[in-house]
N, C-alpha and C positions, 0 to 999 in steps of 0.2 A: 250119747248125743244122737238125736234123730237125724236121719239122712234126708228126709223130705220136709216140707213146710207144715205138716200136720202138728198141731199142738197136742202133745202127749201128756198124760197125767204126770205131775212132778217136774215138768219142764217149765222154766220161767224165761221170759224174754223181756228185754228192756222196753219201756213204753215209748211210743213215738210222741213227739212234742208239738206236732203241727196242728192238732185239732183241739181247740180250746175256745172258751167264751167267758165273758165277765158279766156279773150281775152287780148293779149299783142299787141296793135296796129293793123294795117291792115295785117301784114305779119304772125301773129300767133294767130289764133282764135279757140275757142272751146276746149281749153286744159283742160283735166280732171285732177283733183287733189283729193287726199284722204281727205285733211283737209285744211281749211283756217281759220286763227284766227288773232285777233288783230285789228279788224275794230272798233277802239274806238277813240273818240275825247274828250278831257278834257279841260275845261276852268279853268285856275288858278284863285284863289281867292286872291284879294288884300284887306287887311284891311287898312282902312283909317279913320282918325278922324280930322275933321276940327278944326282949332284953336279956333273958336268961338262957338263950339258946346256946348250946355248946358248939354248934356248927357255925362257922363264920361265913354264912351265906344266907340269902333270903329264900323264903318259900313263896310259891305263887298260889294266889287264891282267886276265885271268880269274883268279879266286880259287877259294875252296872251293865245291864244288857243294852246294846245299841241296835236299833232297828233302822234299816235303810229305807230310802224312798223307792217306791215302785214306779217304773216308767212304762207307759203304754203308748203304742203308736198305732194309728189307724188312718185309713183313707178319709179324705174330706168329701162330704156329701152335700148336695145342694139343699139349702134351707134347713140344715141340721146344726143348730147352735146350742145343743143340750149342754155340752161341757163348758162352753164359753159362758152360758148363763149361770151355771153352777159356780164358776170362778168369779163372775161379777157379783154374786151374792156375798162372797168373801170380802171383796173390796168395800162393800157397804157395811162392814163390821157385823155381819150375821153369818157366822160359819155354820153350815149345815153338815154335820158329820153323818157318815153313812157306814153301813156294814157292806163291804165289798167282797164278793166271792169270785175267785178265779178258779175255773173248773177245767181240768184236763179230761178230755173225752176219749172213749175208745171207738172202734169202728162202727159200733151200733149206737152211738151217741149217749152211752151211759157214762156216768162219772167214774173215772179211774182214780183220780186224786183231786183234792180241792184245798185251796188256801183261803182262809177266811180272815180278812183284815178288819179289826175293830176300830171304831171311831176314826174312820178315814175321811180325809178331805183333800181337795185339789189345791196343791201349792203352786203349781206352775203349768202353764199351757203355752205351747209354741206352735204358731201357725206354720204352714208349709213354706218352703223356699220356692221362689219363682225363677224360671229360666226358660227363655224363649227358644233356646237351641235344643233342649231335651224333649223327650216324649214320655217322661215318667208320670206316674199317678201322684196327685197331690196328697201328702201325708202330714198329719199334725201329730204332735207329741205332747203328752201330759205327764206330770209328776204328781203322785199321790203320797201323802205321808199318813201314818197310822200309829196307833198305840199298842198294837199287838197282832201277832199272826198265829193262827192255829191251822195245823196241817192234818188232814184226815184222808183216808182212802174210801173209795166208793163201794168196795166189795165187802 
């Protein structure tokens, strides 16, 4: 193990997670968010026992894949209704699905890892809470659902 901070060949370090951006198709790229959560995939477990099995117990088999909602949080900006407009399109029964790419960047702004969401659309948007006593930044929250996630590395 190296004693100084120099990256030596063969040494690997965990990636920091604070430098990232999100692309929403070709028209909206490099959007900064405060937080992105929910990038999880879960395979349901099916218990099965064959009728001629000599063992008096079940076996477990993989079932249907379940994909979670992605939650994104970001600061509210003056005259920026981009995501509210996208959500409004859904309420008029015209769902515009997009390919959403979440990119984890290294110190030189190169992609270290990326998550590509297919057929994504905005299911929920929550405006900021208001409090006259505090001095926090206004933050809105969005939930995106999708039909698949592909993970790739940038190197």
